C-alpha positions in Angstrom: -5.8 -3.9 22.2 -6.5 -7.1 20.2 -5.3 -7.8 17.1 -6.5 -10.1 14.6 -4.9 -13.4 16.4 -4.1 -12.8 20.1 -2.1 -15.9 20.0 0.2 -14.5 17.0 3.4 -12.9 17.5 4.2 -10.1 15.9 7.8 -9.8 14.3 9.5 -6.1 13.6 12.1 -4.6 12.3 13.1 -1.0 12.3 16.0 -0.3 9.4 17.3 2.7 8.7 17.3 4.4 5.2 17.9 8.2 3.9 16.2 10.1 6.5 15.5 8.1 9.3 14.1 4.4 9.6 11.6 2.0 7.9 9.2 -0.6 10.1 8.5 -3.5 9.0 6.0 -6.4 10.3 7.5 -10.2 8.8 5.7 -12.7 8.3 6.5 -16.7 7.9 10.1 -18.0 8.7 12.7 -15.0 9.6 15.1 -17.1 8.7 14.7 -17.6 5.6 15.4 -14.7 3.2 12.5 -12.2 2.5 10.7 -13.6 -0.6 8.4 -10.7 -0.8 7.8 -6.7 0.4 4.0 -6.2 0.6 3.1 -2.8 0.2 -0.7 -0.8 2.2 -2.9 1.4 0.9 -3.1 5.3 1.7 -3.3 5.8 5.4 -3.1 2.5 6.2 -0.4 0.2 7.2 1.7 -3.0 7.0 0.2 -4.7 10.0 -3.5 -4.3 7.8 -2.5 -6.8 6.0 -2.0 -9.3 8.6 -5.6 -11.4 8.0 -4.3 -12.0 4.5 -0.7 -12.6 4.9 -0.1 -14.8 7.8 -2.4 -17.5 6.0 0.0 -17.3 3.1 3.2 -17.7 4.7 2.0 -20.8 6.7 0.3 -21.7 3.2 3.9 -21.1 1.8 6.7 -21.3 4.0 7.8 -17.6 2.4 9.1 -15.0 4.5 6.9 -12.1 4.0 7.7 -8.4 5.4 5.0 -5.8 5.1 6.2 -2.5 5.0 4.9 0.9 6.3 5.9 3.6 4.2 6.8 7.5 4.3 4.1 8.6 7.0 2.4 5.8 8.1 2.6 3.5 10.9 5.7 3.1 12.7 7.9 4.2 9.9 9.9 7.2 11.3 10.5 9.4 8.5 10.7 13.4 8.1 6.9 14.2 5.9 7.4 18.6 6.5 8.0 18.7 3.1 4.7 17.8 1.0 6.8 16.3 -1.8 7.7 13.7 -0.3 4.4 12.2 -0.7 4.4 12.1 -4.1 4.2 8.5 -5.5 7.8 8.4 -7.4 9.3 9.4 -3.7 8.0 6.8 -1.8 9.2 4.8 -4.4 13.0 5.8 -3.6 12.3 5.1 0.0 11.6 1.4 -1.0 14.5 1.4 -3.5 16.6 2.5 -0.8 15.2 0.0 1.3 15.6 -2.9 -1.2 19.4 -1.8 -1.9 20.4 -1.6 1.6 18.6 -4.3 3.5 17.3 -6.9 0.7 20.0 -9.5 -0.5 17.9 -11.5 -3.3 15.5 -10.2 -5.6 12.1 -10.2 -4.0 8.6 -10.0 -5.7 6.8 -6.3 -4.8 3.1 -6.3 -4.1 0.9 -3.6 -2.8 -2.4 -2.2 -2.9 -3.5 1.1 -4.3 -0.7 3.2 -3.2 1.4 0.5 -2.5 0.8 -1.1 -5.7 2.1 2.3 -7.4 4.9 2.4 -5.1 5.4 -1.4 -6.1 5.5 -0.5 -9.9 7.6 2.7 -9.7 10.6 0.9 -7.4 10.1 -2.0 -10.2 11.8 -0.4 -12.5 13.9 2.6 -9.8 16.0 -1.3 -9.0 15.1 -3.6 -11.6 18.1 -6.0 -10.2 15.8 -6.4 -6.8 13.0 -6.8 -7.9 11.9 -10.1 -9.7 7.6 -9.8 -10.2 5.7 -7.5 -9.4 1.5 -7.8 -7.8 -0.5 -4.8 -8.0 -3.7 -5.1 -6.6 -5.7 -2.0 -7.7 -3.0 1.0 -8.5 -4.6 4.3 -9.5 -4.1 4.6 -12.7 -5.1 8.8 -13.7 -6.0 10.3 -17.0 -3.1 12.6 -18.3 -5.4 15.4 -18.0 -5.8 14.5 -14.0 -2.4 14.0 -13.7 -1.4 17.3 -15.4 -3.3 19.3 -12.9 -1.8 17.2 -10.3 1.4 18.2 -11.4 1.1 21.9 -10.3 0.6 23.3 -7.1 -2.7 25.1 -7.8 -4.3 21.9 -9.0 -2.9 20.2 -6.0 -4.5 22.3 -3.4 -7.5 22.4 -5.1 -8.4 18.8 -5.3 -7.5 18.9 -1.6 -10.2 21.3 -1.2 -12.9 19.5 -3.5 -11.7 16.1 -4.6 -13.8 14.0 -2.2 -11.2 11.1 -1.4 -8.8 14.2 -0.5 -11.3 16.2 1.5 -12.4 13.7 3.7 -9.4 12.4 5.1 -8.5 16.8 5.6 -11.8 16.3 7.9 -10.9 12.4 10.0 -10.8 13.3 13.3 -7.4 13.2 14.5 -7.9 11.5 18.1 -9.9 9.5 20.2 -9.8 8.2 24.0 -8.7 4.7 23.2 -8.2 2.1 19.9 -11.3 0.4 21.6 -13.2 3.5 21.4 -11.5 3.5 17.6 -12.9 0.4 16.6 -16.8 1.3 18.1 -16.5 4.1 15.9 -15.1 3.0 13.1 -16.3 -1.0 12.7 -19.1 -1.2 10.0 -19.3 2.3 9.6 -18.0 4.5 5.8 -15.1 3.3 4.2 -14.6 0.6 6.9 -18.0 -0.4 6.4 -16.8 -4.2 4.7 -13.9 -4.6 6.5 -13.7 -7.8 8.9 -13.3 -6.8 12.4 -10.1 -8.7 12.7 -8.9 -6.9 10.0 -10.0 -3.3 11.3 -8.5 -4.1 14.9 -5.2 -4.2 13.3 -5.5 -1.4 11.1 -6.1 0.7 14.0 -3.4 -1.3 16.1 -0.9 0.8 13.9 -2.7 3.1 12.6 -2.9 5.8 16.0 -0.2 6.5 18.4 -0.4 7.2 22.1 0.2 10.5 22.5 -0.9 12.8 25.5 -3.1 9.8 27.4 -4.7 9.5 24.2 -4.3 7.6 20.8 -4.2 10.4 17.2 -3.7 8.7 13.7 -0.4 7.7 12.9 -0.6 9.1 9.4 -1.6 12.5 9.5 -4.2 13.9 8.1 -2.7 16.1 5.9 -0.2 13.3 5.1 -3.2 11.5 3.6 -4.8 14.0 1.8 -1.5 14.6 -0.1 -0.9 11.0 -0.8 -4.4 11.3 -2.8 -3.3 14.9 -4.5 0.4 13.9 -5.8 0.0 11.3 -8.7 1.8 12.9 -11.5 3.5 9.8 -12.8 2.2 7.9 -16.1 1.5 4.3 -14.2 0.4 3.3 -17.6 3.9 3.3 -18.9 5.2 1.8 -15.9 2.4 -1.3 -15.5 4.1 -2.0 -19.5 7.5 -2.3 -18.8 6.8 -4.5 -15.3 8.8 -7.5 -15.0 7.8 -10.6 -17.4 5.7 -12.6 -15.2 3.7 -9.7 -13.0 0.3 -9.5 -12.6 -2.2 -6.4 -12.2 -6.0 -6.3 -10.8 -7.7 -3.1 -10.9 -11.2 -2.4 -10.8 -12.9 0.9 -12.2 -12.3 2.9 -8.2 -10.7 5.5 -10.8 -13.1 4.6 -14.2 -10.4 3.0 -16.5 -10.6 2.8 -20.6 -9.6 -0.6 -21.2 -7.7 0.7 -24.4 -4.6 1.3 -22.1 -5.1 -2.4 -20.8 -4.7 -4.1 -24.4 -1.7 -1.4 -25.7 0.1 -2.7 -22.3 -0.2 -6.6 -23.0 1.0 -5.8 -26.5 4.3 -4.3 -25.5 4.3 -6.9 -22.3 2.7 -10.2 -23.4 4.4 -11.8 -20.4 1.7 -9.6 -18.0 -1.0 -10.7 -17.1 -3.8 -7.5 -16.1 -7.3 -8.6 -14.8 -10.0 -6.1 -15.4 -12.8 -5.9 -12.5 -14.8 -3.1 -12.6 -17.5 -3.4 -10.5 -15.0 -5.3 -7.3 -14.7 -2.4 -4.3 -11.4 -1.0 -3.9 -10.9 -2.2 -0.7 -11.0 -5.9 -2.4 -7.7 -7.6 -0.6 -9.1 -6.6 2.5 -12.8 -7.8 1.8 -12.2 -10.7 -1.0 -9.0 -12.5 0.9 -9.4 -15.9 -0.6 -8.9 -14.2 -4.0 -5.9 -12.0 -3.3 -4.3 -15.0 -1.4 -4.5 -17.3 -4.4 -2.5 -14.4 -6.3 -0.3 -14.2 -4.0 0.4 -17.6 -3.9 0.4 -17.9 -7.6 3.1 -14.9 -8.3 5.4 -16.8 -5.3 5.4 -20.0 -7.2 6.1 -18.9 -10.5 
């Protein structure tokens, strides 16, 4: 199975955390301390962002690792308890990884679910987090968060919330990764994905299983990622470390009032609002996002 650059060497690690191991893909000079930890969106994996991160590491000479969250990619942590899919619990996994395996404060960066995980973890282990760069964190109104806080609410949303419903219906197995690529390319949520990005996602997004390949992120687990977001992200964003940067779209309809209040609470926080951008802009508009990553590494 091809990845985005057949001549590129993928440097991987699997390191222990409570309950199992977390997998990471490393970019840049591994002899240098890790400078940034990057977290992926729901259903994806760290390798998906190779085309974004590899050129950044060459340009900045920075060691960046892209981590697979619980239930995703090559990370091996239990997923039998649905409470583990809550964004606060994913942040606990990340915090444990940082405390056990990262010596110096790092920049946390992430997209969607990964952005939420980074933001929450910044409040859990502030001594390990220098700044946060969040690409389109999921910021929900209180009414929706209250609904998600109940088992009944989560059960309802798994059936009727479009993204959760679609996740539960995803075809689980294919004959090969090449067949997956032919089925996904130019369709559905992957419609605007560059071919190299899609290949990288598929590479770690599917595992070999009984002579075929199947989704590494199990459909039920992906569903849970969409409906387990009862945490107050507005408060957490306002309390991010100085110099942090949030880029947010109207993937979830936003009220600019909370952004204004967050800036008032934290004048050293930058929030850029792009209501019309696609939620997947980190893989579609890589030059813009790579510039944001470069800027926060240099600050």
